[in-house]
ZADO-1210 file (C-alpha; in nm, 4 decimals, padded with zeros to 6 digits):
<atoms>
<atom x="08.3906" y="-07.9841" z="-01.5356" code="MET" pos="1"/>
<atom x="08.1263" y="-08.1895" z="-01.6576" code="ARG" pos="2"/>
<atom x="07.9120" y="-08.0641" z="-02.0317" code="ALA" pos="3"/>
<atom x="07.6579" y="-08.3433" z="-02.0481" code="CYS" pos="4"/>
<atom x="07.4997" y="-08.3821" z="-02.3962" code="TRP" pos="5"/>
<atom x="07.1318" y="-08.4881" z="-02.4256" code="TRP" pos="6"/>
<atom x="07.0411" y="-08.7101" z="-02.7467" code="LEU" pos="7"/>
<atom x="06.6445" y="-08.8018" z="-02.8221" code="ARG" pos="8"/>
<atom x="06.5399" y="-09.1032" z="-02.6570" code="GLY" pos="9"/>
<atom x="06.7755" y="-09.2710" z="-02.4134" code="PRO" pos="10"/>
<atom x="07.0586" y="-09.1886" z="-02.5444" code="GLY" pos="11"/>
<atom x="07.3457" y="-08.9481" z="-02.3442" code="VAL" pos="12"/>
<atom x="07.6803" y="-08.8714" z="-02.4224" code="VAL" pos="13"/>
<atom x="07.8830" y="-08.7477" z="-02.0968" code="ILE" pos="14"/>
<atom x="08.1745" y="-08.5440" z="-02.1039" code="THR" pos="15"/>
<atom x="08.4689" y="-08.4133" z="-01.8513" code="ASP" pos="16"/>
<atom x="08.8367" y="-08.3669" z="-01.7931" code="ILE" pos="17"/>
<atom x="08.8247" y="-08.6659" z="-01.4886" code="PHE" pos="18"/>
<atom x="08.8238" y="-08.9640" z="-01.7318" code="HIS" pos="19"/>
<atom x="08.7814" y="-09.1904" z="-01.4066" code="THR" pos="20"/>
<atom x="08.5068" y="-09.0423" z="-01.2991" code="GLU" pos="21"/>
<atom x="08.3433" y="-08.9836" z="-01.6586" code="GLY" pos="22"/>
<atom x="08.3448" y="-09.3401" z="-01.7200" code="GLU" pos="23"/>
<atom x="08.2117" y="-09.4742" z="-01.3877" code="ALA" pos="24"/>
<atom x="07.9091" y="-09.2324" z="-01.4169" code="LEU" pos="25"/>
<atom x="07.8253" y="-09.3667" z="-01.7683" code="ALA" pos="26"/>
<atom x="07.8275" y="-09.6710" z="-01.6628" code="ALA" pos="27"/>
<atom x="07.6105" y="-09.6848" z="-01.3645" code="GLN" pos="28"/>
<atom x="07.3896" y="-09.5119" z="-01.6139" code="LEU" pos="29"/>
<atom x="07.4230" y="-09.8193" z="-01.8498" code="GLY" pos="30"/>
<atom x="07.4206" y="-09.8599" z="-02.2070" code="GLY" pos="31"/>
<atom x="07.2119" y="-09.5843" z="-02.2877" code="SER" pos="32"/>
<atom x="07.5170" y="-09.3440" z="-02.1709" code="ALA" pos="33"/>
<atom x="07.8913" y="-09.3017" z="-02.3117" code="VAL" pos="34"/>
<atom x="08.1388" y="-09.0917" z="-02.1788" code="TYR" pos="35"/>
<atom x="08.4226" y="-08.9333" z="-02.4123" code="VAL" pos="36"/>
<atom x="08.6737" y="-08.7251" z="-02.2527" code="GLN" pos="37"/>
<atom x="08.6823" y="-08.2932" z="-02.3338" code="GLN" pos="38"/>
<atom x="08.8239" y="-08.0107" z="-02.2469" code="ASP" pos="39"/>
<atom x="08.5490" y="-07.7964" z="-02.3060" code="VAL" pos="40"/>
<atom x="08.8002" y="-07.4494" z="-02.4135" code="THR" pos="41"/>
<atom x="08.9378" y="-07.6536" z="-02.6798" code="GLN" pos="42"/>
<atom x="08.7507" y="-07.6167" z="-02.9876" code="PRO" pos="43"/>
<atom x="08.9235" y="-07.9505" z="-03.1474" code="GLU" pos="44"/>
<atom x="08.7546" y="-08.1908" z="-02.8585" code="GLU" pos="45"/>
<atom x="08.4465" y="-08.0120" z="-02.9249" code="TRP" pos="46"/>
<atom x="08.3880" y="-08.1277" z="-03.2488" code="ALA" pos="47"/>
<atom x="08.5041" y="-08.4916" z="-03.1702" code="GLU" pos="48"/>
<atom x="08.3118" y="-08.4714" z="-02.8912" code="ALA" pos="49"/>
<atom x="07.9826" y="-08.3876" z="-03.1403" code="VAL" pos="50"/>
<atom x="08.0893" y="-08.6643" z="-03.4019" code="ALA" pos="51"/>
<atom x="08.1100" y="-08.9276" z="-03.1213" code="SER" pos="52"/>
<atom x="07.7366" y="-08.8237" z="-03.0478" code="ALA" pos="53"/>
<atom x="07.6441" y="-08.8703" z="-03.3563" code="GLU" pos="54"/>
<atom x="07.8630" y="-09.2067" z="-03.4654" code="ARG" pos="55"/>
<atom x="07.6872" y="-09.3839" z="-03.1749" code="ARG" pos="56"/>
<atom x="07.3317" y="-09.2366" z="-03.1783" code="PHE" pos="57"/>
<atom x="07.2792" y="-09.0920" z="-03.4852" code="GLY" pos="58"/>
<atom x="07.2032" y="-08.7328" z="-03.4359" code="ALA" pos="59"/>
<atom x="07.2046" y="-08.5044" z="-03.1875" code="LEU" pos="60"/>
<atom x="06.9223" y="-08.3234" z="-03.0331" code="HIS" pos="61"/>
<atom x="07.0479" y="-08.1360" z="-02.7378" code="GLY" pos="62"/>
<atom x="07.3208" y="-07.9668" z="-02.5372" code="LEU" pos="63"/>
<atom x="07.3870" y="-07.8786" z="-02.1330" code="VAL" pos="64"/>
<atom x="07.6548" y="-07.6535" z="-02.1260" code="ASN" pos="65"/>
<atom x="07.7100" y="-07.7026" z="-01.7580" code="ASN" pos="66"/>
<atom x="08.1371" y="-07.7185" z="-01.7108" code="ALA" pos="67"/>
<atom x="08.1969" y="-07.4259" z="-01.4871" code="GLY" pos="68"/>
<atom x="08.4864" y="-07.3323" z="-01.2178" code="ILE" pos="69"/>
<atom x="08.5128" y="-07.0604" z="-00.9418" code="ALA" pos="70"/>
<atom x="08.7330" y="-06.8943" z="-00.7393" code="ASN" pos="71"/>
<atom x="08.7235" y="-06.6048" z="-00.5359" code="THR" pos="72"/>
<atom x="08.9740" y="-06.2858" z="-00.4517" code="ALA" pos="73"/>
<atom x="08.9410" y="-05.9328" z="-00.3826" code="PRO" pos="74"/>
<atom x="08.9280" y="-05.7501" z="-00.7381" code="ILE" pos="75"/>
<atom x="09.2460" y="-05.5426" z="-00.6896" code="GLU" pos="76"/>
<atom x="09.4490" y="-05.8772" z="-00.6079" code="GLN" pos="77"/>
<atom x="09.2267" y="-06.1191" z="-00.7993" code="PHE" pos="78"/>
<atom x="09.4881" y="-06.2815" z="-01.0169" code="PRO" pos="79"/>
<atom x="09.4724" y="-06.2451" z="-01.4160" code="LEU" pos="80"/>
<atom x="09.5387" y="-06.6163" z="-01.5034" code="ASP" pos="81"/>
<atom x="09.2320" y="-06.6881" z="-01.2515" code="GLN" pos="82"/>
<atom x="09.0121" y="-06.4531" z="-01.4209" code="TRP" pos="83"/>
<atom x="09.1552" y="-06.5965" z="-01.7955" code="ASN" pos="84"/>
<atom x="09.1033" y="-06.9387" z="-01.6550" code="LYS" pos="85"/>
<atom x="08.7358" y="-06.8752" z="-01.5168" code="THR" pos="86"/>
<atom x="08.6029" y="-06.7110" z="-01.8283" code="LEU" pos="87"/>
<atom x="08.7425" y="-07.0053" z="-02.0790" code="ALA" pos="88"/>
<atom x="08.5751" y="-07.2340" z="-01.9009" code="VAL" pos="89"/>
<atom x="08.2464" y="-07.0829" z="-01.7677" code="ASP" pos="90"/>
<atom x="08.1753" y="-06.8391" z="-02.1120" code="LEU" pos="91"/>
<atom x="08.4024" y="-06.9627" z="-02.4127" code="THR" pos="92"/>
<atom x="08.3172" y="-07.2994" z="-02.3376" code="GLY" pos="93"/>
<atom x="07.9580" y="-07.2362" z="-02.3925" code="VAL" pos="94"/>
<atom x="08.0152" y="-07.0708" z="-02.7026" code="PHE" pos="95"/>
<atom x="08.2468" y="-07.3035" z="-02.8378" code="LEU" pos="96"/>
<atom x="07.9594" y="-07.5909" z="-02.7449" code="GLY" pos="97"/>
<atom x="07.6539" y="-07.3906" z="-02.9096" code="MET" pos="98"/>
<atom x="07.9360" y="-07.3213" z="-03.2372" code="GLN" pos="99"/>
<atom x="08.0326" y="-07.6778" z="-03.2716" code="ALA" pos="100"/>
<atom x="07.6743" y="-07.8486" z="-03.1307" code="ALA" pos="101"/>
<atom x="07.4210" y="-07.5967" z="-03.3530" code="LEU" pos="102"/>
<atom x="07.4829" y="-07.7882" z="-03.6855" code="PRO" pos="103"/>
<atom x="07.4576" y="-08.0731" z="-03.6012" code="ALA" pos="104"/>
<atom x="07.0859" y="-08.0090" z="-03.3972" code="ILE" pos="105"/>
<atom x="06.9877" y="-07.8115" z="-03.7087" code="ARG" pos="106"/>
<atom x="07.1204" y="-08.1523" z="-03.9279" code="ARG" pos="107"/>
<atom x="06.8941" y="-08.3700" z="-03.6736" code="ALA" pos="108"/>
<atom x="06.5776" y="-08.1318" z="-03.7430" code="GLY" pos="109"/>
<atom x="06.5698" y="-07.9218" z="-03.4403" code="GLY" pos="110"/>
<atom x="06.6335" y="-07.9556" z="-03.0629" code="GLY" pos="111"/>
<atom x="06.7280" y="-07.7712" z="-02.7269" code="SER" pos="112"/>
<atom x="07.0426" y="-07.6225" z="-02.5868" code="ILE" pos="113"/>
<atom x="07.0295" y="-07.5491" z="-02.2013" code="VAL" pos="114"/>
<atom x="07.3149" y="-07.3117" z="-02.0268" code="ASN" pos="115"/>
<atom x="07.3766" y="-07.3596" z="-01.7150" code="VAL" pos="116"/>
<atom x="07.4152" y="-06.9641" z="-01.5823" code="SER" pos="117"/>
<atom x="07.3881" y="-06.9069" z="-01.2555" code="SER" pos="118"/>
<atom x="07.1808" y="-06.6736" z="-00.9570" code="VAL" pos="119"/>
<atom x="07.5396" y="-06.5263" z="-00.9975" code="GLU" pos="120"/>
<atom x="07.4489" y="-06.3809" z="-01.3494" code="GLY" pos="121"/>
<atom x="07.1493" y="-06.2310" z="-01.2217" code="LEU" pos="122"/>
<atom x="07.3129" y="-05.9694" z="-00.9123" code="ARG" pos="123"/>
<atom x="07.6607" y="-05.9241" z="-00.7687" code="GLY" pos="124"/>
<atom x="07.8901" y="-06.1372" z="-00.5342" code="SER" pos="125"/>
<atom x="08.1856" y="-06.0025" z="-00.3806" code="ALA" pos="126"/>
<atom x="08.4994" y="-06.1734" z="-00.4413" code="GLY" pos="127"/>
<atom x="08.3399" y="-06.3954" z="-00.7374" code="LEU" pos="128"/>
<atom x="08.4286" y="-06.1372" z="-01.0026" code="HIS" pos="129"/>
<atom x="08.5605" y="-06.3987" z="-01.2902" code="ALA" pos="130"/>
<atom x="08.2293" y="-06.6189" z="-01.2197" code="TYR" pos="131"/>
<atom x="07.9571" y="-06.3155" z="-01.1711" code="VAL" pos="132"/>
<atom x="08.1039" y="-06.1953" z="-01.5383" code="ALA" pos="133"/>
<atom x="08.1029" y="-06.5177" z="-01.7083" code="SER" pos="134"/>
<atom x="07.7889" y="-06.6248" z="-01.5745" code="LYS" pos="135"/>
<atom x="07.5928" y="-06.2938" z="-01.6651" code="PHE" pos="136"/>
<atom x="07.7523" y="-06.3312" z="-02.0294" code="GLY" pos="137"/>
<atom x="07.6158" y="-06.6696" z="-02.0669" code="VAL" pos="138"/>
<atom x="07.2798" y="-06.5189" z="-01.9735" code="ARG" pos="139"/>
<atom x="07.3370" y="-06.3110" z="-02.2264" code="GLY" pos="140"/>
<atom x="07.4875" y="-06.4940" z="-02.4861" code="ILE" pos="141"/>
<atom x="07.1746" y="-06.7687" z="-02.4357" code="THR" pos="142"/>
<atom x="06.9570" y="-06.4517" z="-02.5945" code="LYS" pos="143"/>
<atom x="07.1458" y="-06.3667" z="-02.9085" code="SER" pos="144"/>
<atom x="07.2187" y="-06.7817" z="-02.9835" code="ALA" pos="145"/>
<atom x="06.8119" y="-06.8303" z="-02.9173" code="ALA" pos="146"/>
<atom x="06.7239" y="-06.5392" z="-03.1837" code="LEU" pos="147"/>
<atom x="06.9536" y="-06.6907" z="-03.4216" code="GLU" pos="148"/>
<atom x="06.8677" y="-07.0399" z="-03.3646" code="ALA" pos="149"/>
<atom x="06.4976" y="-07.0132" z="-03.3896" code="ALA" pos="150"/>
<atom x="06.4066" y="-07.0015" z="-03.7486" code="ALA" pos="151"/>
<atom x="06.6036" y="-07.3506" z="-03.7066" code="SER" pos="152"/>
<atom x="06.3912" y="-07.4948" z="-03.4762" code="GLY" pos="153"/>
<atom x="06.6982" y="-07.4737" z="-03.2136" code="VAL" pos="154"/>
<atom x="06.5537" y="-07.3758" z="-02.8804" code="ARG" pos="155"/>
<atom x="06.8064" y="-07.1838" z="-02.6417" code="VAL" pos="156"/>
<atom x="06.7956" y="-07.1496" z="-02.2953" code="ASN" pos="157"/>
<atom x="06.9559" y="-07.0877" z="-01.9841" code="SER" pos="158"/>
<atom x="06.9080" y="-07.1667" z="-01.6065" code="ILE" pos="159"/>
<atom x="07.0058" y="-07.0061" z="-01.3025" code="HIS" pos="160"/>
<atom x="07.0669" y="-07.2184" z="-01.0152" code="PRO" pos="161"/>
<atom x="07.1140" y="-07.1150" z="-00.6583" code="GLY" pos="162"/>
<atom x="07.2580" y="-07.3047" z="-00.3450" code="PHE" pos="163"/>
<atom x="07.2782" y="-07.6313" z="-00.4603" code="ILE" pos="164"/>
<atom x="07.3881" y="-07.9409" z="-00.2066" code="ALA" pos="165"/>
<atom x="07.6847" y="-08.0667" z="-00.4171" code="THR" pos="166"/>
<atom x="08.0543" y="-08.1592" z="-00.3414" code="PRO" pos="167"/>
<atom x="08.1893" y="-07.7951" z="-00.4508" code="MET" pos="168"/>
<atom x="07.9157" y="-07.6300" z="-00.1815" code="THR" pos="169"/>
<atom x="08.0028" y="-07.8434" z="00.0887" code="GLU" pos="170"/>
<atom x="08.2417" y="-07.6404" z="00.2767" code="SER" pos="171"/>
<atom x="08.0182" y="-07.3185" z="00.2259" code="PHE" pos="172"/>
<atom x="07.8216" y="-07.1641" z="00.5629" code="GLU" pos="173"/>
<atom x="07.4772" y="-07.1734" z="00.4740" code="SER" pos="174"/>
<atom x="07.4090" y="-06.8762" z="00.6494" code="SER" pos="175"/>
<atom x="07.5836" y="-06.7069" z="00.3951" code="LEU" pos="176"/>
<atom x="07.2760" y="-06.8109" z="00.1672" code="PHE" pos="177"/>
<atom x="06.9251" y="-06.6837" z="00.3203" code="PRO" pos="178"/>
<atom x="06.7070" y="-06.8927" z="00.0871" code="VAL" pos="179"/>
<atom x="06.3125" y="-06.8697" z="00.1796" code="PRO" pos="180"/>
<atom x="06.2429" y="-07.2353" z="00.1298" code="LEU" pos="181"/>
<atom x="06.5010" y="-07.2951" z="00.4201" code="GLY" pos="182"/>
<atom x="06.6920" y="-07.5107" z="00.2603" code="ARG" pos="183"/>
<atom x="07.0061" y="-07.6310" z="-00.0115" code="ALA" pos="184"/>
<atom x="06.8111" y="-07.7442" z="-00.3760" code="ALA" pos="185"/>
<atom x="06.9096" y="-08.1432" z="-00.4310" code="GLU" pos="186"/>
<atom x="07.1064" y="-08.1395" z="-00.7366" code="PRO" pos="187"/>
<atom x="06.7691" y="-08.3544" z="-00.9000" code="GLN" pos="188"/>
<atom x="06.5650" y="-08.0621" z="-00.8571" code="GLU" pos="189"/>
<atom x="06.7623" y="-07.8702" z="-01.1055" code="VAL" pos="190"/>
<atom x="06.7854" y="-08.2011" z="-01.3359" code="SER" pos="191"/>
<atom x="06.4446" y="-08.1754" z="-01.3766" code="GLN" pos="192"/>
<atom x="06.4548" y="-07.8143" z="-01.5093" code="VAL" pos="193"/>
<atom x="06.6983" y="-07.9051" z="-01.7605" code="VAL" pos="194"/>
<atom x="06.4767" y="-08.2379" z="-01.8461" code="LEU" pos="195"/>
<atom x="06.2249" y="-07.9909" z="-01.9198" code="PHE" pos="196"/>
<atom x="06.3465" y="-07.7576" z="-02.1326" code="LEU" pos="197"/>
<atom x="06.5205" y="-08.0145" z="-02.3383" code="LEU" pos="198"/>
<atom x="06.2143" y="-08.1708" z="-02.3648" code="SER" pos="199"/>
<atom x="05.8883" y="-08.1305" z="-02.6231" code="ASP" pos="200"/>
<atom x="05.7393" y="-08.0185" z="-02.2708" code="GLU" pos="201"/>
<atom x="05.8684" y="-07.6651" z="-02.3489" code="SER" pos="202"/>
<atom x="05.8565" y="-07.5922" z="-02.6915" code="SER" pos="203"/>
<atom x="05.7577" y="-07.2582" z="-02.6739" code="TYR" pos="204"/>
<atom x="06.0301" y="-07.1570" z="-02.4829" code="LEU" pos="205"/>
<atom x="06.3231" y="-06.9681" z="-02.6209" code="THR" pos="206"/>
<atom x="06.5808" y="-06.6789" z="-02.5011" code="GLY" pos="207"/>
<atom x="06.4441" y="-06.7601" z="-02.1422" code="SER" pos="208"/>
<atom x="06.6331" y="-06.7884" z="-01.8651" code="GLU" pos="209"/>
<atom x="06.4883" y="-07.0163" z="-01.5453" code="ILE" pos="210"/>
<atom x="06.5886" y="-06.9139" z="-01.1814" code="VAL" pos="211"/>
<atom x="06.5870" y="-07.2510" z="-00.9466" code="VAL" pos="212"/>
<atom x="06.7157" y="-07.0972" z="-00.6104" code="ASP" pos="213"/>
<atom x="06.4465" y="-07.1561" z="-00.3791" code="GLY" pos="214"/>
<atom x="06.3739" y="-06.7651" z="-00.3902" code="GLY" pos="215"/>
<atom x="06.7232" y="-06.6292" z="-00.2811" code="LEU" pos="216"/>
<atom x="06.7365" y="-06.3777" z="-00.5071" code="THR" pos="217"/>
<atom x="06.3645" y="-06.2601" z="-00.4695" code="VAL" pos="218"/>
<atom x="06.4692" y="-06.0786" z="-00.1372" code="GLY" pos="219"/>
<atom x="06.5988" y="-06.1525" z="00.2521" code="VAL" pos="220"/>
<atom x="06.3344" y="-06.4118" z="00.4072" code="PRO" pos="221"/>
<atom x="06.1205" y="-06.2214" z="00.7359" code="ARG" pos="222"/>
<atom x="06.3125" y="-06.4341" z="00.9873" code="LYS" pos="223"/>
<atom x="06.6489" y="-06.2895" z="00.8578" code="CYS" pos="224"/>
<atom x="06.5152" y="-05.9880" z="00.9508" code="LEU" pos="225"/>
<atom x="06.6391" y="-05.8156" z="01.3137" code="ALA" pos="226"/>
<atom x="06.2945" y="-05.8343" z="01.5620" code="PRO" pos="227"/>
<atom x="06.2789" y="-05.4739" z="01.5198" code="GLU" pos="228"/>
<atom x="06.2774" y="-05.4469" z="01.1956" code="LYS" pos="229"/>
<atom x="06.0002" y="-05.6830" z="01.1342" code="VAL" pos="230"/>
<atom x="05.6408" y="-05.5406" z="00.9909" code="PHE" pos="231"/>
</atoms>
């Protein structure tokens, strides 16, 4: 459930609820990284995370809203507590993050916010009702925030990853994801898009949605069609 902060130059603040893993990652990245324990559903912890970033690095120029959880069940049996928890992390966490970070980014003279949605924010997926709802919500609030933030030099964009090779997807059956490029993405292939949106190289992009899915949402690959239906 990681929400990763980006600051102009080498400094980065990593936040997570998993303290041991967060500290280990910050140590691996070296002196330019610092870890702050944070639950993204708690406004006061967002305020402290922003304050920590400004104290340590002097200014906050960017935010990556990356925290997320998912669960699955038929809609008639979907537990209300799981619905509420998923929306709290995946959607309300993004809202609270932008609410807390925007003033600091404005103080710094502008910057960029990247909200991590999903291909499930572009389409439906059976069983993933809360996740789909939250990721559509992230897609929408990105656009409304982009309209408000543009005048103060803050850009807000969303990315929509597909099937990514992470511990969360290790148990997934790859045949459920007919990716035209024929493979799952490596995490670095997503992070490069994030870095592009955080950088000045994307200076004219705001309110945009970038799909990183190997063509998954484009259509069904030819090799997945029955022979008699190939034309």
